[in-house]
All heavy atoms as an XYZ file, in Angstrom:
692
protein
N     -51.580     20.478    -57.020
C     -52.495     19.937    -56.028
C     -52.079     18.504    -55.714
O     -51.806     17.722    -56.606
C     -53.916     19.968    -56.575
C     -54.973     19.444    -55.632
S     -55.366     20.515    -54.258
C     -56.382     21.715    -55.070
N     -52.043     18.195    -54.420
C     -51.708     16.847    -53.986
C     -52.744     16.384    -52.978
O     -53.420     17.199    -52.355
C     -50.277     16.787    -53.389
O     -49.908     15.425    -53.192
C     -50.183     17.537    -52.083
N     -52.859     15.077    -52.829
C     -53.809     14.501    -51.885
C     -53.140     13.345    -51.150
O     -52.465     12.523    -51.774
C     -55.057     14.012    -52.628
O     -55.992     13.495    -51.729
N     -53.317     13.298    -49.843
C     -52.731     12.240    -49.021
C     -53.764     11.637    -48.091
O     -54.637     12.332    -47.580
C     -51.597     12.784    -48.150
C     -50.471     13.425    -48.910
C     -49.552     12.384    -49.517
N     -48.532     13.013    -50.295
C     -47.419     13.547    -49.814
N     -47.188     13.529    -48.530
N     -46.545     14.103    -50.623
N     -53.622     10.337    -47.865
C     -54.415      9.617    -46.877
C     -53.470      9.255    -45.742
O     -52.397      8.674    -45.987
C     -55.021      8.350    -47.498
C     -55.798      7.544    -46.535
N     -55.329      6.366    -46.012
C     -57.008      7.748    -45.978
C     -56.226      5.880    -45.179
N     -57.260      6.695    -45.137
N     -53.841      9.611    -44.508
C     -52.969      9.399    -43.356
C     -53.653      8.546    -42.294
O     -54.864      8.656    -42.086
C     -52.614     10.737    -42.693
C     -52.072     11.859    -43.544
C     -51.851     13.084    -42.688
C     -50.787     11.447    -44.215
N     -52.838      7.752    -41.596
C     -53.240      7.078    -40.369
C     -52.213      7.492    -39.319
O     -51.017      7.245    -39.471
C     -53.276      5.539    -40.500
C     -54.197      5.098    -41.640
C     -53.690      4.905    -39.162
C     -55.660      5.370    -41.431
N     -52.705      8.142    -38.256
C     -51.825      8.671    -37.209
C     -51.909      7.737    -36.008
O     -52.994      7.494    -35.470
C     -52.247     10.101    -36.810
C     -51.267     10.682    -35.805
C     -52.356     10.996    -38.047
N     -50.754      7.221    -35.581
C     -50.657      6.272    -34.472
C     -50.078      6.954    -33.237
O     -49.241      7.842    -33.358
C     -49.730      5.105    -34.850
C     -50.194      4.330    -36.029
N     -50.892      3.154    -35.909
C     -50.068      4.563    -37.366
C     -51.160      2.685    -37.121
N     -50.673      3.528    -38.016
N     -50.507      6.500    -32.072
C     -49.991      7.022    -30.807
C     -51.141      7.437    -29.905
O     -52.259      6.949    -30.030
N     -50.858      8.363    -28.994
C     -51.890      8.917    -28.126
C     -52.491     10.103    -28.859
O     -52.005     11.236    -28.759
C     -51.290      9.349    -26.773
O     -50.617      8.236    -26.198
C     -52.372      9.848    -25.827
N     -53.519      9.821    -29.656
C     -54.091     10.848    -30.523
C     -55.613     10.949    -30.396
O     -56.228     11.748    -31.092
C     -53.689     10.618    -32.003
C     -52.205     10.889    -32.191
C     -54.035      9.212    -32.473
N     -56.202     10.175    -29.507
C     -57.644     10.298    -29.247
C     -57.825     10.789    -27.817
O     -57.091     10.392    -26.917
C     -58.367      8.969    -29.456
C     -58.455      8.580    -30.909
C     -59.393      7.400    -31.146
O     -60.160      7.008    -30.287
N     -59.319      6.844    -32.351
N     -58.787     11.696    -27.638
C     -59.052     12.249    -26.311
C     -58.074     13.332    -25.903
O     -58.021     13.695    -24.723
N     -57.301     13.858    -26.857
C     -56.301     14.892    -26.558
C     -56.444     16.095    -27.494
O     -55.512     16.862    -27.661
C     -54.864     14.321    -26.618
C     -54.640     13.296    -25.517
C     -54.557     13.717    -27.981
N     -57.623     16.254    -28.095
C     -57.941     17.364    -29.004
C     -57.148     17.329    -30.307
O     -56.987     18.351    -30.963
C     -57.764     18.720    -28.295
C     -58.639     18.850    -27.082
C     -58.106     18.688    -25.818
C     -59.996     19.095    -27.208
C     -58.907     18.774    -24.691
C     -60.810     19.186    -26.087
C     -60.260     19.027    -24.825
N     -56.674     16.144    -30.677
C     -55.877     16.037    -31.907
C     -56.696     16.394    -33.140
O     -56.212     17.106    -34.011
C     -55.297     14.619    -32.046
C     -54.243     14.527    -33.114
C     -52.913     14.800    -32.815
C     -54.555     14.180    -34.427
C     -51.935     14.732    -33.788
C     -53.586     14.118    -35.401
C     -52.281     14.392    -35.069
O     -51.309     14.335    -36.046
N     -57.935     15.941    -33.230
C     -58.757     16.246    -34.413
C     -59.053     17.734    -34.514
O     -58.914     18.320    -35.587
C     -60.058     15.442    -34.395
C     -59.850     13.961    -34.665
C     -61.143     13.195    -34.562
N     -61.670     13.338    -33.208
C     -62.942     13.220    -32.875
N     -63.852     12.974    -33.783
N     -63.329     13.342    -31.625
N     -59.458     18.370    -33.423
C     -59.743     19.803    -33.458
C     -58.484     20.596    -33.808
O     -58.540     21.561    -34.572
C     -60.307     20.283    -32.124
C     -61.723     19.791    -31.883
O     -62.436     19.490    -32.859
O     -62.120     19.709    -30.708
N     -57.360     20.190    -33.259
C     -56.094     20.843    -33.576
C     -55.785     20.692    -35.063
O     -55.352     21.654    -35.718
C     -54.974     20.230    -32.725
C     -53.641     20.779    -33.045
C     -53.025     21.839    -32.449
C     -52.738     20.310    -34.056
N     -51.810     22.064    -33.038
C     -51.616     21.138    -34.021
C     -52.784     19.273    -34.977
C     -50.532     20.953    -34.890
C     -51.717     19.098    -35.829
C     -50.609     19.930    -35.781
N     -56.024     19.507    -35.617
C     -55.764     19.262    -37.037
C     -56.660     20.125    -37.915
O     -56.197     20.667    -38.923
C     -55.954     17.766    -37.372
O     -55.051     16.995    -36.571
C     -55.692     17.482    -38.840
N     -57.926     20.271    -37.551
C     -58.836     21.121    -38.320
C     -58.288     22.546    -38.380
O     -58.195     23.150    -39.458
C     -60.261     21.101    -37.721
C     -61.135     22.190    -38.345
C     -60.904     19.735    -37.903
N     -57.912     23.098    -37.240
C     -57.394     24.468    -37.208
C     -56.095     24.586    -37.999
O     -55.905     25.548    -38.765
C     -57.180     24.913    -35.759
N     -55.202     23.617    -37.825
C     -53.911     23.654    -38.525
C     -54.101     23.554    -40.034
O     -53.416     24.244    -40.801
C     -53.004     22.528    -38.018
N     -55.027     22.715    -40.474
C     -55.293     22.560    -41.909
C     -55.892     23.836    -42.487
O     -55.457     24.321    -43.541
C     -56.225     21.378    -42.151
N     -56.889     24.385    -41.817
C     -57.528     25.605    -42.308
C     -56.537     26.756    -42.376
O     -56.577     27.554    -43.319
C     -58.723     25.954    -41.429
C     -59.881     24.985    -41.616
C     -61.035     25.297    -40.701
N     -62.152     24.377    -40.907
C     -63.217     24.336    -40.125
N     -63.323     25.164    -39.089
N     -64.184     23.473    -40.384
N     -55.639     26.857    -41.397
C     -54.621     27.919    -41.402
C     -53.676     27.807    -42.589
O     -53.102     28.804    -43.020
C     -53.812     27.900    -40.106
C     -54.582     28.439    -38.924
O     -55.571     29.148    -39.088
N     -54.146     28.084    -37.734
N     -53.510     26.611    -43.120
C     -52.598     26.384    -44.246
C     -53.328     26.293    -45.587
O     -52.703     26.053    -46.606
C     -51.802     25.109    -43.999
C     -50.799     25.250    -42.871
C     -50.223     23.901    -42.451
N     -49.178     24.067    -41.459
C     -49.378     24.234    -40.163
N     -50.603     24.276    -39.677
N     -48.356     24.370    -39.332
N     -54.649     26.419    -45.571
C     -55.427     26.320    -46.798
C     -55.566     24.908    -47.324
O     -55.815     24.696    -48.511
N     -55.426     23.920    -46.440
C     -55.562     22.514    -46.807
C     -57.011     22.095    -46.575
O     -57.624     22.468    -45.574
C     -54.596     21.633    -45.980
C     -54.830     20.162    -46.243
C     -53.150     22.018    -46.279
N     -57.577     21.327    -47.493
C     -58.943     20.833    -47.359
C     -58.930     19.329    -47.097
O     -57.908     18.666    -47.269
C     -59.775     21.142    -48.619
O     -59.163     20.494    -49.744
C     -59.871     22.635    -48.869
N     -60.091     18.789    -46.686
C     -60.209     17.358    -46.439
C     -60.989     17.080    -45.179
O     -61.922     17.798    -44.843
N     -60.578     16.052    -44.450
C     -61.279     15.658    -43.237
C     -60.362     14.897    -42.292
O     -59.288     14.440    -42.687
C     -62.522     14.822    -43.549
C     -62.299     13.635    -44.451
C     -62.531     13.595    -45.791
C     -61.794     12.342    -44.095
N     -62.211     12.348    -46.289
C     -61.768     11.563    -45.265
C     -61.377     11.757    -42.905
C     -61.327     10.232    -45.266
C     -60.936     10.438    -42.907
C     -60.927      9.695    -44.080
N     -60.812     14.764    -41.035
C     -60.106     13.993    -40.013
C     -61.154     13.297    -39.154
O     -62.227     13.848    -38.904
C     -59.168     14.900    -39.170
C     -59.937     15.957    -38.396
C     -58.271     14.081    -38.265
N     -60.850     12.066    -38.723
C     -61.785     11.328    -37.866
C     -61.031     10.314    -37.016
O     -59.922      9.870    -37.360
C     -62.840     10.616    -38.691
C     -62.301      9.496    -39.562
C     -63.402      8.849    -40.364
N     -62.860      7.920    -41.350
C     -63.552      7.451    -42.362
N     -64.814      7.824    -42.541
N     -63.008      6.613    -43.216
N     -61.674      9.931    -35.890
C     -61.163      8.851    -35.051
C     -61.520      7.515    -35.675
O     -62.549      7.375    -36.337
C     -61.779      8.901    -33.653
C     -61.163      9.958    -32.771
O     -60.077     10.457    -33.036
N     -61.867     10.319    -31.721
N     -60.659      6.525    -35.445
C     -60.943      5.149    -35.850
C     -61.090      4.300    -34.601
O     -60.550      4.629    -33.550
C     -59.814      4.623    -36.734
C     -59.774      5.323    -38.077
C     -58.562      4.983    -38.920
N     -57.963      3.694    -38.675
C     -57.680      2.805    -39.619
N     -57.950      3.066    -40.876
N     -57.096      1.669    -39.329
N     -61.804      3.199    -34.728
C     -62.071      2.338    -33.572
C     -60.809      1.739    -32.961
O     -60.801      1.385    -31.789
C     -63.044      1.228    -33.956
C     -64.444      1.733    -34.171
C     -65.435      0.602    -34.404
O     -65.067     -0.553    -34.546
N     -66.706      0.954    -34.443
N     -59.734      1.640    -33.737
C     -58.506      1.032    -33.215
C     -57.627      2.019    -32.439
O     -56.519      1.687    -32.049
C     -57.700      0.385    -34.344
C     -57.194      1.373    -35.381
O     -57.433      2.593    -35.245
O     -56.547      0.925    -36.350
N     -58.121      3.253    -32.204
C     -57.364      4.236    -31.430
C     -56.509      5.161    -32.265
O     -55.874      6.069    -31.729
N     -56.480      4.951    -33.569
C     -55.729      5.839    -34.455
C     -56.648      6.953    -34.953
O     -57.853      6.945    -34.725
C     -55.152      5.078    -35.663
O     -56.233      4.513    -36.419
C     -54.192      3.974    -35.228
N     -56.037      7.914    -35.631
C     -56.773      8.993    -36.288
C     -56.491      8.885    -37.781
O     -55.352      8.659    -38.190
C     -56.351     10.373    -35.742
C     -56.855     11.501    -36.624
C     -56.866     10.557    -34.320
N     -57.542      9.020    -38.575
C     -57.436      8.946    -40.033
C     -57.700     10.325    -40.610
O     -58.560     11.060    -40.108
C     -58.470      7.955    -40.551
C     -58.453      7.747    -42.045
C     -59.473      6.708    -42.486
O     -60.424      6.417    -41.720
O     -59.323      6.200    -43.600
N     -56.972     10.695    -41.657
C     -57.175     12.005    -42.284
C     -56.963     11.920    -43.782
O     -56.182     11.097    -44.271
C     -56.224     13.037    -41.685
N     -57.674     12.769    -44.506
C     -57.448     13.001    -45.940
C     -57.094     14.463    -46.081
O     -57.817     15.331    -45.592
C     -58.707     12.712    -46.748
C     -58.944     11.263    -47.069
C     -58.019     10.700    -48.141
N     -57.997     11.488    -49.371
C     -58.899     11.417    -50.344
N     -59.894     10.568    -50.250
N     -58.782     12.177    -51.407
N     -55.997     14.737    -46.735
C     -55.512     16.103    -46.930
C     -55.412     16.395    -48.410
O     -54.910     15.576    -49.167
C     -54.122     16.284    -46.313
C     -53.875     15.748    -44.902
C     -52.422     15.984    -44.528
C     -54.816     16.381    -43.910
N     -55.859     17.582    -48.810
C     -55.708     18.037    -50.193
C     -55.253     19.485    -50.191
O     -55.734     20.284    -49.390
C     -57.032     17.948    -50.957
C     -57.455     16.558    -51.272
C     -58.700     16.507    -52.153
O     -59.239     17.559    -52.526
O     -59.119     15.388    -52.471
N     -54.349     19.805    -51.089
C     -53.911     21.184    -51.206
C     -52.615     21.278    -51.972
O     -52.142     20.304    -52.567
N     -52.043     22.478    -51.947
C     -50.739     22.688    -52.555
C     -49.733     21.794    -51.833
O     -49.808     21.630    -50.610
C     -50.331     24.158    -52.461
C     -51.242     25.093    -53.222
C     -51.248     24.808    -54.721
O     -50.193     24.455    -55.265
O     -52.319     24.951    -55.335
N     -48.809     21.234    -52.582
C     -47.886     20.250    -52.006
C     -47.136     20.776    -50.791
O     -47.026     20.080    -49.777
C     -46.896     19.751    -53.057
C     -46.058     18.609    -52.550
C     -45.302     17.881    -53.636
O     -45.485     18.177    -54.830
O     -44.520     16.992    -53.267
N     -46.637     22.002    -50.852
C     -45.886     22.527    -49.708
C     -46.774     22.709    -48.485
O     -46.345     22.454    -47.357
C     -45.147     23.812    -50.060
C     -46.064     24.943    -50.502
O     -47.173     24.678    -50.992
O     -45.650     26.105    -50.358
N     -48.031     23.099    -48.675
C     -48.960     23.256    -47.548
C     -49.275     21.901    -46.915
O     -49.304     21.776    -45.685
C     -50.240     23.946    -48.005
N     -49.501     20.887    -47.739
C     -49.785     19.540    -47.228
C     -48.562     18.995    -46.492
O     -48.686     18.448    -45.388
C     -50.233     18.603    -48.377
C     -50.280     17.151    -47.912
C     -51.585     19.041    -48.923
N     -47.380     19.154    -47.054
C     -46.160     18.664    -46.398
C     -45.919     19.374    -45.074
O     -45.517     18.741    -44.086
C     -44.954     18.843    -47.323
C     -44.972     17.942    -48.539
C     -44.911     16.459    -48.204
O     -44.344     16.091    -47.158
O     -45.425     15.663    -49.007
N     -46.166     20.684    -45.037
C     -45.995     21.451    -43.797
C     -46.985     20.977    -42.741
O     -46.634     20.845    -41.563
C     -46.177     22.958    -44.068
O     -45.207     23.364    -45.025
C     -46.004     23.783    -42.814
N     -48.219     20.710    -43.156
C     -49.226     20.210    -42.210
C     -48.835     18.839    -41.685
O     -48.913     18.595    -40.479
C     -50.602     20.155    -42.875
C     -51.729     19.572    -42.016
C     -51.887     20.333    -40.702
C     -53.030     19.550    -42.802
N     -48.391     17.947    -42.545
C     -47.982     16.609    -42.091
C     -46.833     16.717    -41.097
O     -46.819     16.026    -40.069
C     -47.630     15.704    -43.281
C     -48.884     15.410    -44.109
C     -46.985     14.400    -42.801
C     -48.617     14.721    -45.432
N     -45.879     17.582    -41.361
C     -44.772     17.773    -40.422
C     -45.292     18.245    -39.064
O     -44.859     17.743    -38.011
C     -43.768     18.765    -40.991
N     -46.242     19.175    -39.075
C     -46.819     19.670    -37.823
C     -47.615     18.576    -37.120
O     -47.638     18.509    -35.881
C     -47.702     20.879    -38.096
N     -48.278     17.710    -37.894
C     -49.083     16.639    -37.316
C     -48.238     15.620    -36.565
O     -48.750     14.891    -35.717
C     -49.916     15.950    -38.395
C     -51.047     16.823    -38.921
S     -51.921     16.085    -40.326
C     -52.835     14.763    -39.489
N     -46.952     15.559    -36.847
C     -46.063     14.671    -36.089
C     -45.943     15.139    -34.643
O     -45.636     14.339    -33.758
C     -44.686     14.589    -36.741
C     -44.637     13.665    -37.909
N     -44.485     12.308    -37.775
C     -44.724     13.888    -39.236
C     -44.476     11.738    -38.963
N     -44.634     12.680    -39.867
N     -46.182     16.423    -34.391
C     -46.154     16.980    -33.034
C     -47.568     17.053    -32.471
O     -47.817     16.582    -31.379
C     -45.527     18.369    -33.050
C     -44.078     18.382    -33.494
C     -43.177     17.591    -32.559
O     -43.367     17.666    -31.321
O     -42.279     16.899    -33.056
N     -48.490     17.677    -33.194
C     -49.870     17.813    -32.742
C     -49.987     18.728    -31.544
O     -49.068     19.474    -31.215
N     -51.130     18.656    -30.847
C     -51.329     19.481    -29.657
C     -50.466     18.963    -28.502
O     -49.951     17.842    -28.564
C     -52.823     19.319    -29.375
C     -53.169     17.991    -29.945
C     -52.291     17.827    -31.156
N     -50.322     19.768    -27.430
C     -49.410     19.399    -26.334
C     -49.650     18.023    -25.709
O     -48.697     17.347    -25.333
C     -49.635     20.509    -25.299
C     -50.100     21.673    -26.102
C     -50.912     21.090    -27.234
N     -50.907     17.581    -25.596
C     -51.187     16.298    -24.931
C     -51.007     15.087    -25.834
O     -51.014     13.956    -25.358
C     -52.617     16.302    -24.389
O     -52.756     17.313    -23.416
N     -50.866     15.302    -27.119
C     -50.717     14.184    -28.067
C     -49.296     13.626    -28.022
O     -48.338     14.349    -27.747
C     -51.046     14.642    -29.478
N     -49.198     12.351    -28.319
C     -47.905     11.673    -28.451
C     -47.972     10.848    -29.731
O     -48.464      9.721    -29.730
C     -47.605     10.774    -27.257
C     -47.492     11.488    -25.939
C     -46.266     12.400    -25.893
N     -46.212     13.163    -24.662
C     -46.564     14.439    -24.541
N     -47.028     15.091    -25.581
N     -46.477     15.066    -23.401
N     -47.517     11.415    -30.822
C     -47.579     10.747    -32.117
C     -46.398      9.790    -32.240
O     -45.246     10.206    -32.113
C     -47.588     11.772    -33.269
C     -47.591     11.066    -34.619
C     -48.793     12.698    -33.140
N     -46.693      8.511    -32.474
C     -45.643      7.513    -32.661
C     -45.189      7.463    -34.113
O     -44.002      7.372    -34.390
C     -46.148      6.140    -32.228
C     -46.413      6.047    -30.750
C     -47.064      4.737    -30.351
O     -47.235      3.833    -31.208
O     -47.427      4.616    -29.173
N     -46.167      7.500    -35.026
C     -45.842      7.491    -36.450
C     -47.070      7.886    -37.254
O     -48.190      7.802    -36.752
C     -45.310      6.147    -36.913
C     -46.337      5.055    -37.074
C     -45.708      3.758    -37.616
N     -46.727      2.831    -38.028
C     -47.358      1.985    -37.235
N     -47.075      1.960    -35.940
N     -48.279      1.177    -37.716
N     -46.828      8.294    -38.485
C     -47.908      8.600    -39.417
C     -47.661      7.801    -40.682
O     -46.633      7.977    -41.342
C     -47.977     10.103    -39.747
C     -48.257     10.922    -38.481
C     -49.050     10.361    -40.805
C     -48.280     12.424    -38.696
N     -48.591      6.901    -40.993
C     -48.546      6.159    -42.256
C     -49.257      7.023    -43.291
O     -50.333      7.553    -43.019
C     -49.265      4.814    -42.136
C     -48.648      3.911    -41.081
O     -47.439      4.044    -40.818
O     -49.387      3.077    -40.530
N     -48.658      7.178    -44.465
C     -49.290      8.008    -45.479
C     -49.159      7.404    -46.857
O     -48.187      6.727    -47.157
C     -48.738      9.420    -45.460
C     -47.249      9.534    -45.723
C     -46.795     10.971    -45.747
O     -47.287     11.749    -46.564
N     -45.887     11.327    -44.872
N     -50.193      7.655    -47.661
C     -50.233      7.199    -49.042
C     -50.798      8.311    -49.904
O     -51.590      9.128    -49.431
C     -51.152      5.974    -49.179
C     -50.620      4.776    -48.449
O     -49.540      4.287    -48.751
N     -51.363      4.310    -47.465
N     -50.415      8.289    -51.167
C     -51.039      9.195    -52.130
C     -52.506      8.808    -52.243
O     -52.858      7.645    -52.101
C     -50.367      9.074    -53.500
C     -48.921      9.551    -53.532
C     -48.792     11.051    -53.367
O     -49.667     11.797    -53.871
O     -47.824     11.477    -52.725
N     -53.367      9.784    -52.512
C     -54.793      9.517    -52.636
C     -55.341     10.268    -53.839
O     -54.723     11.212    -54.336
C     -55.523      9.952    -51.368
N     -56.501      9.848    -54.272
C     -57.193     10.525    -55.366
C     -57.680     11.881    -54.876
O     -58.184     12.006    -53.762
C     -58.381      9.695    -55.823
C     -59.194     10.336    -56.922
C     -60.354      9.457    -57.343
O     -60.293      8.238    -57.226
N     -61.401     10.081    -57.828
N     -57.547     12.906    -55.683
C     -58.036     14.230    -55.337
C     -59.551     14.269    -55.517
O     -60.066     13.927    -56.575
C     -57.365     15.302    -56.215
O     -55.951     15.206    -56.032
C     -57.835     16.686    -55.850
N     -60.258     14.667    -54.447
C     -61.721     14.698    -54.475
C     -62.289     16.111    -54.539
O     -63.493     16.280    -54.649
C     -62.294     13.981    -53.256
C     -62.092     12.476    -53.331
O     -62.135     11.922    -54.443
O     -61.884     11.855    -52.274
N     -61.453     17.130    -54.416
C     -61.935     18.505    -54.505
C     -62.761     18.945    -53.313
O     -63.798     19.590    -53.477
N     -62.316     18.619    -52.103
C     -63.029     19.041    -50.899
C     -63.109     20.567    -50.843
O     -62.176     21.261    -51.231
C     -62.321     18.522    -49.645
C     -62.258     17.032    -49.550
C     -61.042     16.371    -49.659
C     -63.397     16.278    -49.362
C     -60.977     14.992    -49.567
C     -63.343     14.897    -49.270
C     -62.117     14.247    -49.371
N     -64.214     21.083    -50.303
C     -64.418     22.532    -50.234
C     -63.808     23.140    -48.969
O     -63.483     24.327    -48.941
C     -65.912     22.849    -50.271
N     -63.645     22.340    -47.915
C     -63.132     22.834    -46.633
C     -62.468     21.683    -45.890
O     -62.368     20.574    -46.420
C     -64.259     23.429    -45.799
O     -65.207     22.424    -45.489
N     -62.040     21.922    -44.678
C     -61.489     20.859    -43.845
C     -62.417     20.654    -42.672
O     -62.727     21.608    -41.947
C     -60.070     21.187    -43.355
C     -59.334     19.968    -42.878
C     -58.519     19.263    -43.739
C     -59.485     19.496    -41.587
C     -57.859     18.106    -43.318
C     -58.835     18.353    -41.150
C     -58.022     17.657    -42.028
N     -62.875     19.405    -42.477
C     -63.883     19.108    -41.463
C     -63.476     17.943    -40.572
O     -62.734     17.069    -40.983
C     -65.213     18.749    -42.135
C     -65.752     19.794    -43.075
C     -66.103     21.101    -42.390
O     -66.502     21.076    -41.198
O     -65.982     22.153    -43.034
N     -64.005     17.943    -39.362
C     -63.914     16.801    -38.461
C     -65.155     15.971    -38.678
O     -66.273     16.485    -38.567
C     -63.852     17.304    -37.016
C     -63.559     16.208    -36.023
C     -63.487     16.811    -34.658
N     -64.752     16.537    -33.998
C     -64.948     16.706    -32.703
N     -64.009     17.212    -31.944
N     -66.112     16.413    -32.182
N     -64.974     14.700    -39.019
C     -66.153     13.844    -39.256
C     -66.174     12.678    -38.303
O     -65.232     12.432    -37.593
C     -66.227     13.346    -40.723
C     -64.994     12.523    -41.086
C     -66.369     14.515    -41.663
C     -65.106     11.848    -42.433
């Protein structure tokens, strides 16, 4: 089990990036949350099997068609045992 904290930079608000992330995470069995930040970035916490989390992060670099991801800052995070993946 691994846990990551992400900050996604680029055109990621108003382009269904959070909803896309929820679906992508649930499809991979990753738990956690995603939310918009006031500075225009998107913040996420991901928990799951390492390969599932890495695959999701790779997909998040592309996101939905209207998104333009410039970069994703990521750090290891404490595992909190989330039950599902939610948009908050």
